[in-house]
All heavy atoms as a GROMACS GRO file, in nm:
protein
  556
    1MET      N    1   1.644  -2.255   2.085
    1MET     CA    2   1.604  -2.126   2.132
    1MET      C    3   1.453  -2.106   2.121
    1MET      O    4   1.392  -2.140   2.016
    1MET     CB    5   1.678  -2.020   2.044
    1MET     CG    6   1.628  -1.875   2.055
    1MET     SD    7   1.701  -1.765   1.954
    1MET     CE    8   1.632  -1.795   1.802
    2ALA      N    9   1.392  -2.075   2.225
    2ALA     CA   10   1.245  -2.055   2.227
    2ALA      C   11   1.207  -1.914   2.181
    2ALA      O   12   1.277  -1.817   2.233
    2ALA     CB   13   1.189  -2.085   2.362
    3LEU      N   14   1.115  -1.888   2.101
    3LEU     CA   15   1.068  -1.764   2.063
    3LEU      C   16   0.971  -1.712   2.160
    3LEU      O   17   0.880  -1.779   2.203
    3LEU     CB   18   0.998  -1.767   1.928
    3LEU     CG   19   1.089  -1.798   1.808
    3LEU    CD1   20   1.004  -1.814   1.680
    3LEU    CD2   21   1.194  -1.697   1.783
    4ARG      N   22   0.986  -1.588   2.196
    4ARG     CA   23   0.887  -1.521   2.288
    4ARG      C   24   0.784  -1.466   2.203
    4ARG      O   25   0.802  -1.417   2.097
    4ARG     CB   26   0.963  -1.414   2.369
    4ARG     CG   27   1.052  -1.470   2.469
    4ARG     CD   28   1.121  -1.366   2.551
    4ARG     NE   29   1.052  -1.242   2.544
    4ARG     CZ   30   1.086  -1.136   2.621
    4ARG    NH1   31   1.179  -1.145   2.701
    4ARG    NH2   32   1.016  -1.028   2.615
    5ARG      N   33   0.661  -1.465   2.256
    5ARG     CA   34   0.547  -1.407   2.182
    5ARG      C   35   0.541  -1.252   2.194
    5ARG      O   36   0.550  -1.207   2.312
    5ARG     CB   37   0.424  -1.466   2.232
    5ARG     CG   38   0.293  -1.426   2.168
    5ARG     CD   39   0.182  -1.503   2.230
    5ARG     NE   40   0.057  -1.464   2.147
    5ARG     CZ   41   0.015  -1.532   2.041
    5ARG    NH1   42   0.078  -1.636   2.001
    5ARG    NH2   43  -0.088  -1.495   1.975
    6PRO      N   44   0.540  -1.178   2.091
    6PRO     CA   45   0.529  -1.041   2.100
    6PRO      C   46   0.393  -1.014   2.177
    6PRO      O   47   0.292  -1.065   2.153
    6PRO     CB   48   0.520  -0.980   1.965
    6PRO     CG   49   0.585  -1.096   1.874
    6PRO     CD   50   0.554  -1.213   1.946
    7ASP      N   51   0.397  -0.913   2.276
    7ASP     CA   52   0.276  -0.888   2.350
    7ASP      C   53   0.179  -0.811   2.275
    7ASP      O   54   0.210  -0.753   2.173
    7ASP     CB   55   0.313  -0.826   2.488
    7ASP     CG   56   0.361  -0.676   2.473
    7ASP    OD1   57   0.364  -0.633   2.361
    7ASP    OD2   58   0.395  -0.626   2.575
    8ARG      N   59   0.056  -0.802   2.323
    8ARG     CA   60  -0.054  -0.738   2.255
    8ARG      C   61  -0.019  -0.587   2.238
    8ARG      O   62  -0.065  -0.527   2.143
    8ARG     CB   63  -0.180  -0.757   2.334
    8ARG     CG   64  -0.227  -0.906   2.312
    8ARG     CD   65  -0.364  -0.913   2.380
    8ARG     NE   66  -0.396  -1.056   2.378
    8ARG     CZ   67  -0.458  -1.125   2.477
    8ARG    NH1   68  -0.486  -1.066   2.586
    8ARG    NH2   69  -0.486  -1.248   2.460
    9ARG      N   70   0.049  -0.539   2.340
    9ARG     CA   71   0.080  -0.392   2.327
    9ARG      C   72   0.168  -0.358   2.208
    9ARG      O   73   0.136  -0.255   2.138
    9ARG     CB   74   0.163  -0.352   2.457
    9ARG     CG   75   0.199  -0.209   2.457
    9ARG     CD   76   0.247  -0.174   2.602
    9ARG     NE   77   0.268  -0.031   2.604
    9ARG     CZ   78   0.387   0.028   2.582
    9ARG    NH1   79   0.494  -0.035   2.550
    9ARG    NH2   80   0.396   0.161   2.590
   10GLY      N   81   0.258  -0.443   2.166
   10GLY     CA   82   0.334  -0.422   2.052
   10GLY      C   83   0.246  -0.420   1.916
   10GLY      O   84   0.268  -0.332   1.840
   11CYS      N   85   0.150  -0.511   1.909
   11CYS     CA   86   0.059  -0.510   1.805
   11CYS      C   87  -0.030  -0.385   1.807
   11CYS      O   88  -0.051  -0.315   1.698
   11CYS     CB   89  -0.036  -0.634   1.806
   11CYS     SG   90   0.056  -0.789   1.753
   12ARG      N   91  -0.079  -0.347   1.918
   12ARG     CA   92  -0.164  -0.227   1.928
   12ARG      C   93  -0.083  -0.102   1.884
   12ARG      O   94  -0.137  -0.016   1.814
   12ARG     CB   95  -0.224  -0.200   2.070
   12ARG     CG   96  -0.338  -0.291   2.094
   12ARG     CD   97  -0.412  -0.244   2.224
   12ARG     NE   98  -0.324  -0.211   2.341
   12ARG     CZ   99  -0.278  -0.300   2.431
   12ARG    NH1  100  -0.318  -0.426   2.421
   12ARG    NH2  101  -0.203  -0.259   2.522
   13LEU      N  102   0.046  -0.089   1.926
   13LEU     CA  103   0.127   0.030   1.891
   13LEU      C  104   0.142   0.032   1.740
   13LEU      O  105   0.151   0.137   1.680
   13LEU     CB  106   0.255   0.018   1.960
   13LEU     CG  107   0.253   0.048   2.109
   13LEU    CD1  108   0.387   0.012   2.170
   13LEU    CD2  109   0.210   0.187   2.143
   14LEU      N  110   0.161  -0.090   1.676
   14LEU     CA  111   0.177  -0.088   1.530
   14LEU      C  112   0.053  -0.048   1.457
   14LEU      O  113   0.060   0.003   1.357
   14LEU     CB  114   0.227  -0.224   1.484
   14LEU     CG  115   0.368  -0.268   1.527
   14LEU    CD1  116   0.386  -0.410   1.499
   14LEU    CD2  117   0.468  -0.187   1.453
   15GLU      N  118  -0.058  -0.079   1.525
   15GLU     CA  119  -0.188  -0.051   1.455
   15GLU      C  120  -0.227   0.100   1.469
   15GLU      O  121  -0.306   0.145   1.381
   15GLU     CB  122  -0.299  -0.137   1.512
   15GLU     CG  123  -0.281  -0.283   1.485
   15GLU     CD  124  -0.379  -0.372   1.558
   15GLU    OE1  125  -0.459  -0.324   1.646
   15GLU    OE2  126  -0.372  -0.497   1.544
   16GLU      N  127  -0.190   0.165   1.567
   16GLU     CA  128  -0.228   0.308   1.594
   16GLU      C  129  -0.177   0.400   1.473
   16GLU      O  130  -0.061   0.395   1.446
   16GLU     CB  131  -0.181   0.355   1.725
   16GLU     CG  132  -0.234   0.282   1.841
   16GLU     CD  133  -0.181   0.336   1.970
   16GLU    OE1  134  -0.083   0.409   1.974
   16GLU    OE2  135  -0.221   0.275   2.074
   17ARG      N  136  -0.271   0.463   1.409
   17ARG     CA  137  -0.239   0.555   1.307
   17ARG      C  138  -0.148   0.667   1.341
   17ARG      O  139  -0.061   0.715   1.267
   17ARG     CB  140  -0.361   0.611   1.237
   17ARG     CG  141  -0.434   0.509   1.158
   17ARG     CD  142  -0.550   0.572   1.086
   17ARG     NE  143  -0.634   0.475   1.010
   17ARG     CZ  144  -0.617   0.438   0.897
   17ARG    NH1  145  -0.508   0.468   0.831
   17ARG    NH2  146  -0.691   0.343   0.843
   18ASP      N  147  -0.170   0.719   1.457
   18ASP     CA  148  -0.096   0.840   1.502
   18ASP      C  149   0.037   0.804   1.575
   18ASP      O  150   0.106   0.893   1.614
   18ASP     CB  151  -0.181   0.929   1.592
   18ASP     CG  152  -0.229   0.861   1.721
   18ASP    OD1  153  -0.225   0.739   1.720
   18ASP    OD2  154  -0.278   0.927   1.808
   19ASN      N  155   0.053   0.676   1.594
   19ASN     CA  156   0.179   0.632   1.665
   19ASN      C  157   0.297   0.630   1.562
   19ASN      O  158   0.286   0.541   1.465
   19ASN     CB  159   0.163   0.500   1.728
   19ASN     CG  160   0.287   0.463   1.801
   19ASN    OD1  161   0.386   0.524   1.810
   19ASN    ND2  162   0.274   0.343   1.870
   20GLU      N  163   0.393   0.711   1.577
   20GLU     CA  164   0.511   0.705   1.485
   20GLU      C  165   0.630   0.651   1.559
   20GLU      O  166   0.743   0.677   1.516
   20GLU     CB  167   0.535   0.849   1.441
   20GLU     CG  168   0.410   0.914   1.379
   20GLU     CD  169   0.442   0.979   1.243
   20GLU    OE1  170   0.556   0.990   1.209
   20GLU    OE2  171   0.345   1.016   1.176
   21ALA      N  172   0.607   0.569   1.664
   21ALA     CA  173   0.717   0.508   1.733
   21ALA      C  174   0.797   0.415   1.643
   21ALA      O  175   0.744   0.358   1.561
   21ALA     CB  176   0.659   0.434   1.852
   22LYS      N  177   0.923   0.431   1.654
   22LYS     CA  178   1.022   0.348   1.579
   22LYS      C  179   0.998   0.198   1.625
   22LYS      O  180   0.967   0.180   1.740
   22LYS     CB  181   1.160   0.392   1.596
   22LYS     CG  182   1.185   0.530   1.541
   22LYS     CD  183   1.326   0.555   1.521
   22LYS     CE  184   1.355   0.691   1.477
   22LYS     NZ  185   1.332   0.709   1.332
   23LEU      N  186   1.023   0.106   1.528
   23LEU     CA  187   1.002  -0.028   1.571
   23LEU      C  188   1.094  -0.078   1.679
   23LEU      O  189   1.061  -0.162   1.761
   23LEU     CB  190   1.023  -0.118   1.436
   23LEU     CG  191   0.923  -0.101   1.332
   23LEU    CD1  192   0.969  -0.190   1.209
   23LEU    CD2  193   0.789  -0.144   1.377
   24ILE      N  194   1.209  -0.028   1.686
   24ILE     CA  195   1.307  -0.060   1.791
   24ILE      C  196   1.248  -0.029   1.926
   24ILE      O  197   1.262  -0.099   2.030
   24ILE     CB  198   1.452   0.004   1.773
   24ILE    CG1  199   1.549  -0.056   1.875
   24ILE    CG2  200   1.449   0.145   1.772
   24ILE    CD1  201   1.571  -0.206   1.877
   25THR      N  202   1.182   0.091   1.933
   25THR     CA  203   1.116   0.134   2.061
   25THR      C  204   1.004   0.036   2.102
   25THR      O  205   0.996   0.000   2.212
   25THR     CB  206   1.065   0.275   2.039
   25THR    OG1  207   1.172   0.363   2.005
   25THR    CG2  208   0.997   0.330   2.167
   26ILE      N  209   0.921  -0.001   2.005
   26ILE     CA  210   0.818  -0.097   2.031
   26ILE      C  211   0.874  -0.228   2.071
   26ILE      O  212   0.831  -0.297   2.166
   26ILE     CB  213   0.726  -0.106   1.907
   26ILE    CG1  214   0.650   0.021   1.879
   26ILE    CG2  215   0.630  -0.217   1.930
   26ILE    CD1  216   0.579   0.026   1.746
   27ALA      N  217   0.982  -0.275   2.009
   27ALA     CA  218   1.049  -0.406   2.041
   27ALA      C  219   1.099  -0.394   2.185
   27ALA      O  220   1.081  -0.490   2.262
   27ALA     CB  221   1.160  -0.427   1.945
   28LEU      N  222   1.166  -0.292   2.216
   28LEU     CA  223   1.226  -0.280   2.355
   28LEU      C  224   1.119  -0.268   2.458
   28LEU      O  225   1.124  -0.332   2.560
   28LEU     CB  226   1.318  -0.164   2.366
   28LEU     CG  227   1.448  -0.169   2.280
   28LEU    CD1  228   1.534  -0.044   2.287
   28LEU    CD2  229   1.531  -0.293   2.314
   29ASP      N  230   1.011  -0.190   2.422
   29ASP     CA  231   0.904  -0.173   2.528
   29ASP      C  232   0.822  -0.312   2.537
   29ASP      O  233   0.755  -0.329   2.639
   29ASP     CB  234   0.804  -0.068   2.472
   29ASP     CG  235   0.853   0.072   2.489
   29ASP    OD1  236   0.962   0.080   2.562
   29ASP    OD2  237   0.796   0.165   2.437
   30SER      N  238   0.834  -0.399   2.439
   30SER     CA  239   0.766  -0.527   2.446
   30SER      C  240   0.853  -0.627   2.522
   30SER      O  241   0.812  -0.757   2.518
   30SER     CB  242   0.729  -0.572   2.296
   30SER     OG  243   0.631  -0.490   2.236
   31GLY      N  244   0.970  -0.596   2.558
   31GLY     CA  245   1.052  -0.681   2.633
   31GLY      C  246   1.159  -0.757   2.553
   31GLY      O  247   1.227  -0.852   2.608
   32PHE      N  248   1.182  -0.722   2.432
   32PHE     CA  249   1.286  -0.782   2.344
   32PHE      C  250   1.414  -0.704   2.355
   32PHE      O  251   1.412  -0.585   2.378
   32PHE     CB  252   1.238  -0.793   2.190
   32PHE     CG  253   1.135  -0.891   2.180
   32PHE    CD1  254   0.998  -0.861   2.199
   32PHE    CD2  255   1.163  -1.029   2.145
   32PHE    CE1  256   0.901  -0.953   2.182
   32PHE    CE2  257   1.057  -1.114   2.128
   32PHE     CZ  258   0.923  -1.081   2.145
   33ALA      N  259   1.526  -0.771   2.344
   33ALA     CA  260   1.662  -0.715   2.360
   33ALA      C  261   1.709  -0.653   2.234
   33ALA      O  262   1.798  -0.569   2.230
   33ALA     CB  263   1.759  -0.815   2.406
   34SER      N  264   1.642  -0.687   2.123
   34SER     CA  265   1.689  -0.631   1.991
   34SER      C  266   1.566  -0.636   1.895
   34SER      O  267   1.479  -0.707   1.904
   34SER     CB  268   1.804  -0.716   1.926
   34SER     OG  269   1.761  -0.842   1.884
   35ILE      N  270   1.584  -0.554   1.783
   35ILE     CA  271   1.491  -0.553   1.677
   35ILE      C  272   1.490  -0.685   1.602
   35ILE      O  273   1.385  -0.731   1.560
   35ILE     CB  274   1.508  -0.432   1.577
   35ILE    CG1  275   1.391  -0.417   1.486
   35ILE    CG2  276   1.637  -0.447   1.506
   35ILE    CD1  277   1.270  -0.368   1.547
   36ALA      N  278   1.602  -0.755   1.596
   36ALA     CA  279   1.609  -0.876   1.521
   36ALA      C  280   1.529  -0.988   1.597
   36ALA      O  281   1.454  -1.057   1.528
   36ALA     CB  282   1.752  -0.925   1.508
   37SER      N  283   1.530  -0.998   1.727
   37SER     CA  284   1.463  -1.095   1.795
   37SER      C  285   1.311  -1.065   1.788
   37SER      O  286   1.226  -1.153   1.786
   37SER     CB  287   1.508  -1.106   1.944
   37SER     OG  288   1.498  -0.991   2.010
   38PHE      N  289   1.277  -0.939   1.801
   38PHE     CA  290   1.137  -0.900   1.788
   38PHE      C  291   1.082  -0.939   1.650
   38PHE      O  292   0.973  -0.992   1.641
   38PHE     CB  293   1.126  -0.744   1.816
   38PHE     CG  294   0.982  -0.691   1.802
   38PHE    CD1  295   0.879  -0.726   1.898
   38PHE    CD2  296   0.941  -0.607   1.697
   38PHE    CE1  297   0.757  -0.678   1.889
   38PHE    CE2  298   0.813  -0.554   1.694
   38PHE     CZ  299   0.719  -0.591   1.782
   39ASN      N  300   1.162  -0.895   1.542
   39ASN     CA  301   1.115  -0.928   1.412
   39ASN      C  302   1.100  -1.080   1.389
   39ASN      O  303   0.995  -1.118   1.329
   39ASN     CB  304   1.214  -0.877   1.306
   39ASN     CG  305   1.204  -0.731   1.288
   39ASN    OD1  306   1.108  -0.662   1.318
   39ASN    ND2  307   1.307  -0.673   1.225
   40ARG      N  308   1.182  -1.159   1.442
   40ARG     CA  309   1.184  -1.305   1.423
   40ARG      C  310   1.055  -1.354   1.500
   40ARG      O  311   0.982  -1.444   1.441
   40ARG     CB  312   1.311  -1.367   1.471
   40ARG     CG  313   1.329  -1.504   1.436
   40ARG     CD  314   1.475  -1.553   1.484
   40ARG     NE  315   1.542  -1.489   1.591
   40ARG     CZ  316   1.632  -1.408   1.589
   40ARG    NH1  317   1.688  -1.364   1.470
   40ARG    NH2  318   1.684  -1.358   1.703
   41ALA      N  319   1.040  -1.320   1.614
   41ALA     CA  320   0.922  -1.371   1.695
   41ALA      C  321   0.790  -1.316   1.633
   41ALA      O  322   0.694  -1.398   1.623
   41ALA     CB  323   0.933  -1.312   1.836
   42PHE      N  324   0.792  -1.196   1.588
   42PHE     CA  325   0.664  -1.138   1.530
   42PHE      C  326   0.629  -1.209   1.399
   42PHE      O  327   0.518  -1.256   1.382
   42PHE     CB  328   0.688  -0.984   1.504
   42PHE     CG  329   0.557  -0.915   1.482
   42PHE    CD1  330   0.501  -0.844   1.585
   42PHE    CD2  331   0.499  -0.906   1.353
   42PHE    CE1  332   0.381  -0.777   1.568
   42PHE    CE2  333   0.386  -0.838   1.329
   42PHE     CZ  334   0.322  -0.774   1.441
   43ARG      N  335   0.730  -1.232   1.320
   43ARG     CA  336   0.700  -1.308   1.193
   43ARG      C  337   0.650  -1.450   1.216
   43ARG      O  338   0.561  -1.500   1.152
   43ARG     CB  339   0.825  -1.302   1.104
   43ARG     CG  340   0.803  -1.384   0.967
   43ARG     CD  341   0.930  -1.384   0.888
   43ARG     NE  342   0.955  -1.260   0.834
   43ARG     CZ  343   0.932  -1.227   0.701
   43ARG    NH1  344   0.879  -1.317   0.624
   43ARG    NH2  345   0.963  -1.114   0.650
   44ALA      N  346   0.707  -1.512   1.327
   44ALA     CA  347   0.666  -1.656   1.351
   44ALA      C  348   0.527  -1.658   1.393
   44ALA      O  349   0.455  -1.759   1.371
   44ALA     CB  350   0.762  -1.713   1.457
   45ILE      N  351   0.475  -1.553   1.462
   45ILE     CA  352   0.345  -1.555   1.519
   45ILE      C  353   0.245  -1.498   1.420
   45ILE      O  354   0.136  -1.552   1.396
   45ILE     CB  355   0.339  -1.471   1.651
   45ILE    CG1  356   0.428  -1.525   1.757
   45ILE    CG2  357   0.195  -1.455   1.706
   45ILE    CD1  358   0.396  -1.668   1.800
   46GLN      N  359   0.278  -1.379   1.355
   46GLN     CA  360   0.191  -1.308   1.270
   46GLN      C  361   0.194  -1.349   1.122
   46GLN      O  362   0.109  -1.320   1.054
   46GLN     CB  363   0.208  -1.164   1.284
   46GLN     CG  364   0.176  -1.110   1.432
   46GLN     CD  365   0.029  -1.112   1.468
   46GLN    OE1  366  -0.057  -1.124   1.383
   46GLN    NE2  367   0.010  -1.117   1.594
   47GLY      N  368   0.305  -1.406   1.083
   47GLY     CA  369   0.325  -1.445   0.941
   47GLY      C  370   0.375  -1.328   0.852
   47GLY      O  371   0.372  -1.333   0.739
   48CYS      N  372   0.419  -1.211   0.912
   48CYS     CA  373   0.463  -1.097   0.849
   48CYS      C  374   0.555  -1.022   0.938
   48CYS      O  375   0.555  -1.050   1.059
   48CYS     CB  376   0.350  -1.017   0.795
   48CYS     SG  377   0.254  -0.934   0.918
   49THR      N  378   0.635  -0.927   0.883
   49THR     CA  379   0.720  -0.850   0.968
   49THR      C  380   0.634  -0.738   1.034
   49THR      O  381   0.527  -0.708   0.993
   49THR     CB  382   0.827  -0.779   0.878
   49THR    OG1  383   0.767  -0.678   0.800
   49THR    CG2  384   0.912  -0.889   0.804
   50PRO      N  385   0.694  -0.680   1.145
   50PRO     CA  386   0.618  -0.568   1.203
   50PRO      C  387   0.591  -0.450   1.101
   50PRO      O  388   0.484  -0.393   1.118
   50PRO     CB  389   0.719  -0.520   1.310
   50PRO     CG  390   0.790  -0.644   1.350
   50PRO     CD  391   0.814  -0.716   1.219
   51SER      N  392   0.686  -0.422   1.014
   51SER     CA  393   0.664  -0.312   0.914
   51SER      C  394   0.545  -0.350   0.825
   51SER      O  395   0.467  -0.263   0.806
   51SER     CB  396   0.784  -0.296   0.837
   51SER     OG  397   0.899  -0.248   0.914
   52GLU      N  398   0.539  -0.473   0.780
   52GLU     CA  399   0.430  -0.519   0.692
   52GLU      C  400   0.296  -0.513   0.770
   52GLU      O  401   0.200  -0.468   0.712
   52GLU     CB  402   0.457  -0.662   0.634
   52GLU     CG  403   0.574  -0.668   0.544
   52GLU     CD  404   0.611  -0.806   0.519
   52GLU    OE1  405   0.586  -0.903   0.602
   52GLU    OE2  406   0.686  -0.827   0.412
   53TYR      N  407   0.297  -0.553   0.894
   53TYR     CA  408   0.180  -0.546   0.979
   53TYR      C  409   0.130  -0.401   0.991
   53TYR      O  410   0.018  -0.378   0.982
   53TYR     CB  411   0.213  -0.609   1.110
   53TYR     CG  412   0.098  -0.634   1.209
   53TYR    CD1  413   0.025  -0.743   1.206
   53TYR    CD2  414   0.061  -0.526   1.295
   53TYR    CE1  415  -0.084  -0.759   1.291
   53TYR    CE2  416  -0.047  -0.540   1.375
   53TYR     CZ  417  -0.117  -0.661   1.380
   53TYR     OH  418  -0.220  -0.668   1.469
   54ARG      N  419   0.223  -0.318   1.026
   54ARG     CA  420   0.183  -0.176   1.040
   54ARG      C  421   0.129  -0.116   0.915
   54ARG      O  422   0.026  -0.048   0.913
   54ARG     CB  423   0.308  -0.093   1.081
   54ARG     CG  424   0.278   0.058   1.094
   54ARG     CD  425   0.403   0.135   1.130
   54ARG     NE  426   0.414   0.145   1.274
   54ARG     CZ  427   0.510   0.204   1.345
   54ARG    NH1  428   0.625   0.236   1.278
   54ARG    NH2  429   0.505   0.215   1.472
   55THR      N  430   0.195  -0.146   0.795
   55THR     CA  431   0.141  -0.097   0.673
   55THR      C  432   0.002  -0.152   0.638
   55THR      O  433  -0.084  -0.074   0.596
   55THR     CB  434   0.234  -0.136   0.557
   55THR    OG1  435   0.361  -0.080   0.586
   55THR    CG2  436   0.184  -0.088   0.418
   56ALA      N  437  -0.022  -0.277   0.668
   56ALA     CA  438  -0.152  -0.345   0.634
   56ALA      C  439  -0.257  -0.274   0.733
   56ALA      O  440  -0.376  -0.261   0.693
   56ALA     CB  441  -0.146  -0.488   0.657
   57ALA      N  442  -0.223  -0.254   0.857
   57ALA     CA  443  -0.318  -0.197   0.951
   57ALA      C  444  -0.363  -0.065   0.914
   57ALA      O  445  -0.482  -0.017   0.955
   57ALA     CB  446  -0.255  -0.205   1.094
   58HIS      N  447  -0.281   0.010   0.838
   58HIS     CA  448  -0.318   0.145   0.801
   58HIS      C  449  -0.388   0.155   0.670
   58HIS      O  450  -0.408   0.268   0.617
   58HIS     CB  451  -0.190   0.232   0.808
   58HIS     CG  452  -0.134   0.249   0.939
   58HIS    ND1  453  -0.026   0.327   0.970
   58HIS    CD2  454  -0.168   0.192   1.060
   58HIS    CE1  455  -0.003   0.321   1.110
   58HIS    NE2  456  -0.087   0.240   1.154
   59GLN      N  457  -0.406   0.046   0.597
   59GLN     CA  458  -0.469   0.043   0.468
   59GLN      C  459  -0.622   0.066   0.490
   59GLN      O  460  -0.674   0.007   0.587
   59GLN     CB  461  -0.449  -0.092   0.399
   59GLN     CG  462  -0.301  -0.105   0.353
   59GLN     CD  463  -0.254   0.001   0.257
   59GLN    OE1  464  -0.330   0.026   0.157
   59GLN    NE2  465  -0.136   0.050   0.276
   60PRO      N  466  -0.688   0.134   0.398
   60PRO     CA  467  -0.833   0.141   0.411
   60PRO      C  468  -0.901   0.010   0.396
   60PRO      O  469  -0.851  -0.066   0.321
   60PRO     CB  470  -0.872   0.242   0.306
   60PRO     CG  471  -0.757   0.262   0.221
   60PRO     CD  472  -0.634   0.212   0.290
   61VAL      N  473  -1.011  -0.012   0.460
   61VAL     CA  474  -1.084  -0.132   0.443
   61VAL      C  475  -1.144  -0.131   0.310
   61VAL      O  476  -1.212  -0.044   0.260
   61VAL     CB  477  -1.194  -0.139   0.550
   61VAL    CG1  478  -1.275  -0.274   0.528
   61VAL    CG2  479  -1.130  -0.140   0.688
   62ALA      N  480  -1.127  -0.252   0.240
   62ALA     CA  481  -1.182  -0.265   0.103
   62ALA      C  482  -1.335  -0.282   0.117
   62ALA      O  483  -1.395  -0.344   0.208
   62ALA     CB  484  -1.126  -0.393   0.034
   63ARG      N  485  -1.407  -0.212   0.024
   63ARG     CA  486  -1.545  -0.212   0.024
   63ARG      C  487  -1.605  -0.277  -0.102
   63ARG      O  488  -1.549  -0.249  -0.210
   63ARG     CB  489  -1.606  -0.076   0.040
   63ARG     CG  490  -1.559  -0.009   0.167
   63ARG     CD  491  -1.619   0.124   0.185
   63ARG     NE  492  -1.577   0.174   0.317
   63ARG     CZ  493  -1.592   0.298   0.351
   63ARG    NH1  494  -1.649   0.380   0.274
   63ARG    NH2  495  -1.547   0.335   0.467
   64GLY      N  496  -1.699  -0.354  -0.097
   64GLY     CA  497  -1.776  -0.416  -0.210
   64GLY      C  498  -1.852  -0.319  -0.289
   64GLY      O  499  -1.879  -0.204  -0.251
   65PRO      N  500  -1.894  -0.357  -0.412
   65PRO     CA  501  -1.976  -0.272  -0.499
   65PRO      C  502  -2.102  -0.223  -0.432
   65PRO      O  503  -2.151  -0.117  -0.456
   65PRO     CB  504  -1.995  -0.353  -0.625
   65PRO     CG  505  -1.960  -0.492  -0.592
   65PRO     CD  506  -1.869  -0.487  -0.470
   66ARG      N  507  -2.161  -0.308  -0.351
   66ARG     CA  508  -2.284  -0.267  -0.277
   66ARG      C  509  -2.269  -0.153  -0.191
   66ARG      O  510  -2.342  -0.058  -0.184
   66ARG     CB  511  -2.356  -0.384  -0.215
   66ARG     CG  512  -2.406  -0.490  -0.301
   66ARG     CD  513  -2.470  -0.596  -0.219
   66ARG     NE  514  -2.509  -0.705  -0.309
   66ARG     CZ  515  -2.556  -0.814  -0.263
   66ARG    NH1  516  -2.576  -0.843  -0.134
   66ARG    NH2  517  -2.591  -0.912  -0.347
   67ALA      N  518  -2.151  -0.155  -0.111
   67ALA     CA  519  -2.129  -0.047  -0.018
   67ALA      C  520  -2.100   0.081  -0.102
   67ALA      O  521  -2.148   0.187  -0.056
   67ALA     CB  522  -2.009  -0.085   0.061
   68ALA      N  523  -2.033   0.070  -0.213
   68ALA     CA  524  -2.000   0.190  -0.294
   68ALA      C  525  -2.132   0.256  -0.338
   68ALA      O  526  -2.153   0.375  -0.338
   68ALA     CB  527  -1.907   0.152  -0.409
   69LYS      N  528  -2.228   0.174  -0.387
   69LYS     CA  529  -2.358   0.221  -0.434
   69LYS      C  530  -2.434   0.292  -0.327
   69LYS      O  531  -2.510   0.384  -0.343
   69LYS     CB  532  -2.436   0.117  -0.502
   69LYS     CG  533  -2.383   0.071  -0.632
   69LYS     CD  534  -2.464  -0.038  -0.702
   69LYS     CE  535  -2.413  -0.069  -0.829
   69LYS     NZ  536  -2.493  -0.189  -0.886
   70ALA      N  537  -2.432   0.234  -0.200
   70ALA     CA  538  -2.505   0.277  -0.093
   70ALA      C  539  -2.435   0.408  -0.031
   70ALA      O  540  -2.497   0.472   0.052
   70ALA     CB  541  -2.509   0.176   0.022
   71GLY      N  542  -2.329   0.447  -0.073
   71GLY     CA  543  -2.258   0.562  -0.032
   71GLY      C  544  -2.177   0.556   0.097
   71GLY      O  545  -2.141   0.653   0.156
   72PHE      N  546  -2.134   0.432   0.127
   72PHE     CA  547  -2.052   0.408   0.246
   72PHE      C  548  -1.912   0.432   0.209
   72PHE      O  549  -1.853   0.398   0.121
   72PHE     CB  550  -2.075   0.268   0.298
   72PHE     CG  551  -2.203   0.244   0.358
   72PHE    CD1  552  -2.294   0.158   0.292
   72PHE    CD2  553  -2.240   0.298   0.471
   72PHE    CE1  554  -2.421   0.137   0.343
   72PHE    CE2  555  -2.370   0.276   0.519
   72PHE     CZ  556  -2.452   0.196   0.463
   0.00000   0.00000   0.00000
């Protein structure tokens, strides 16, 4: 069985902070027949599940001590 690559649109939808689309909707819009096949392909390519990817994309960027002192 060949894995299909999740398209860039799926990743972009997961990264958008204001997008509350369910993962199944993103999977279907990306051309997958099920959430299981989307999750499997996504994990094979990205190394994490779509849920983990979305959570990580919404985390604030870590800043070093110099940035904190400079007021960034």
